[in-house]
C-alpha positions as CSV (number, residue, x, y, z in Angstrom):
1,X,197.2,151.0,138.1
2,X,194.5,152.7,135.9
3,X,195.0,155.6,133.7
4,X,193.9,159.0,134.9
5,X,191.5,160.3,132.2
6,X,191.1,163.9,131.2
7,X,188.4,164.2,128.5
8,X,188.8,167.9,127.5
9,X,190.3,167.3,124.1
10,X,188.9,163.8,123.3
11,X,186.7,163.2,120.3
12,X,183.3,161.8,121.4
13,X,183.7,158.4,119.8
14,X,187.1,157.9,121.4
15,X,185.7,159.0,124.8
16,X,182.9,156.5,124.5
17,X,185.3,153.6,123.6
18,X,187.7,154.5,126.4
19,X,185.0,154.9,129.0
20,X,183.6,151.5,128.0
21,X,187.1,150.0,128.3
22,X,187.7,151.7,131.7
23,X,190.5,153.9,130.2
24,X,192.9,150.9,130.0
25,X,195.5,151.3,127.3
26,X,194.7,154.9,126.8
27,X,196.4,156.6,123.9
28,X,198.9,159.3,124.6
29,X,198.6,162.8,123.3
30,X,194.9,163.1,123.9
31,X,194.8,164.4,127.4
32,X,195.7,161.2,129.3
33,X,198.3,160.8,131.9
34,X,200.2,157.5,132.2
35,X,201.0,156.8,135.8
36,X,204.1,154.9,134.7
37,X,203.1,151.4,135.8
38,X,204.4,149.5,132.7
39,X,203.1,146.2,134.1
40,X,199.5,147.4,133.6
41,X,199.9,149.2,130.2
42,X,197.8,147.4,127.7
43,X,197.7,148.1,123.9
44,X,194.7,150.1,122.7
45,X,192.8,149.6,119.5
46,X,192.8,153.4,119.3
47,X,196.6,153.8,119.5
48,X,198.1,155.1,116.2
49,X,194.8,155.0,114.4
50,X,192.8,157.6,112.6
51,X,189.3,157.7,114.0
52,X,186.3,158.5,111.9
53,X,182.6,158.7,112.7
54,X,180.7,155.6,111.6
55,X,177.5,156.0,113.6
56,X,175.8,158.4,116.1
57,X,175.3,158.2,119.8
58,X,172.0,160.0,119.8
59,X,168.5,158.5,120.1
60,X,168.6,154.7,119.6
61,X,167.2,153.3,116.4
62,X,166.7,156.6,114.6
63,X,168.5,155.4,111.4
64,X,166.9,152.0,111.7
65,X,163.3,153.2,112.2
66,X,163.2,156.6,110.5
67,X,165.7,156.7,107.6
68,X,164.7,154.5,104.7
69,X,167.5,154.1,102.1
70,X,170.9,152.7,102.9
71,X,172.6,155.7,101.2
72,X,170.5,158.0,103.4
73,X,171.5,156.0,106.5
74,X,175.2,156.4,105.7
75,X,174.7,160.1,105.0
76,X,172.7,160.6,108.2
77,X,175.3,158.7,110.4
78,X,178.2,160.8,109.0
79,X,176.4,164.2,109.2
80,X,176.8,166.7,111.9
81,X,173.6,166.9,114.1
82,X,173.5,170.7,113.9
83,X,172.3,170.3,110.3
84,X,169.7,167.6,111.0
85,X,166.5,169.7,110.6
86,X,167.6,171.4,107.4
87,X,169.0,168.3,105.7
88,X,166.9,165.3,107.1
89,X,163.5,166.6,108.4
90,X,161.7,166.0,105.1
91,X,163.3,162.6,104.6
92,X,162.3,161.4,108.1
93,X,158.8,162.8,107.8
94,X,158.2,161.0,104.5
95,X,159.6,157.7,105.9
96,X,157.5,158.0,109.1
97,X,154.4,158.6,107.1
98,X,155.1,155.7,104.7
99,X,156.2,153.1,107.4
100,X,153.9,153.9,110.2
101,X,150.8,155.5,108.6
102,X,151.1,158.8,110.5
103,X,149.6,161.9,109.0
104,X,151.8,164.9,108.0
105,X,151.4,166.6,111.4
106,X,152.2,163.5,113.4
107,X,155.1,162.5,111.2
108,X,156.6,166.0,111.4
109,X,156.0,166.1,115.1
110,X,157.9,162.9,115.6
111,X,160.7,163.9,113.2
112,X,161.0,167.2,115.1
113,X,161.2,165.2,118.4
114,X,164.1,163.0,117.3
115,X,166.0,165.8,115.5
116,X,168.7,166.9,116.1
117,X,169.8,163.3,116.8
118,X,171.8,164.0,119.9
119,X,171.8,162.4,123.4
120,X,171.5,165.0,126.1
121,X,174.1,164.4,128.9
122,X,173.8,165.5,132.4
123,X,170.0,165.1,132.9
124,X,169.5,161.9,134.8
125,X,165.7,161.9,134.7
126,X,165.8,159.2,132.1
127,X,165.1,158.8,128.4
128,X,164.5,160.9,126.3
129,X,166.3,163.4,128.5
130,X,169.5,161.6,128.9
131,X,169.8,157.9,129.2
132,X,170.1,155.5,132.2
133,X,171.0,151.8,131.7
134,X,167.6,150.7,132.9
135,X,165.7,152.9,130.5
136,X,163.5,151.0,128.1
137,X,164.2,153.3,125.1
138,X,162.6,151.1,122.5
139,X,159.3,151.0,124.4
140,X,159.5,154.8,124.8
141,X,160.1,155.3,121.0
142,X,157.3,152.8,120.1
143,X,154.9,154.7,122.4
144,X,155.8,157.9,120.6
145,X,155.0,156.3,117.2
146,X,151.9,154.4,118.3
147,X,150.4,156.6,121.0
148,X,151.7,160.2,121.1
149,X,152.3,161.3,117.5
150,X,150.4,158.6,115.7
151,X,147.3,156.5,116.1
152,X,146.9,154.8,119.6
153,X,147.8,151.2,119.1
154,X,148.5,149.7,122.6
155,X,149.7,146.4,121.1
156,X,152.5,148.1,119.2
157,X,153.7,150.3,122.1
158,X,156.1,147.7,123.5
159,X,158.8,145.3,122.1
160,X,157.8,142.8,124.9
161,X,161.3,142.9,126.5
162,X,160.6,144.3,130.0
163,X,164.1,144.0,131.6
164,X,167.5,142.4,131.6
165,X,167.9,138.7,132.3
166,X,171.0,139.6,134.3
167,X,171.1,142.5,136.9
168,X,173.4,145.5,136.3
169,X,176.5,145.7,138.5
170,X,176.7,148.2,141.3
171,X,180.2,149.4,140.2
172,X,181.9,150.3,136.9
173,X,181.5,149.0,134.2
174,X,177.9,148.5,135.5
175,X,177.0,146.1,132.6
176,X,177.0,142.4,133.4
177,X,179.4,140.1,131.4
178,X,178.0,139.3,128.0
179,X,176.5,135.9,127.4
180,X,179.0,133.6,125.7
181,X,176.7,130.9,124.4
């Protein structure tokens, strides 16, 4: 019997991990109700652990593509998004100009677009306004760099991966089993 989840007091990273795990082995004291079926209780990697933020769940590849130095990547991943523009706008703008050859206006426009690095929830129209499994987020980001904010370079607007090799499932957890070989 599955756990009944209530996400009111759950930190975002714990929520993401539990949703991915289907709420199995849910930790106590965080808004979860155990239906009492001991046969289905599974140990959780979150149980009796202190959780800390290690990365963000915002736009994909922001730290990879727009933050240059390793120390800056760590600082960015640990920072609160509400401070992104004040703390990281100049860094992202400089990195974008250096890496992708955009001028100041284009680099600032792209940095403004990805900051604050948050993922909107509730809007199902697709990336960048929320995210659906089928959204090709890297192609969208590449077209922003090499078509919207920067010089138009059609050959660089796609990563060449146009879909999954295995279809999504129609029910939770929606993702197909990972490849084992």
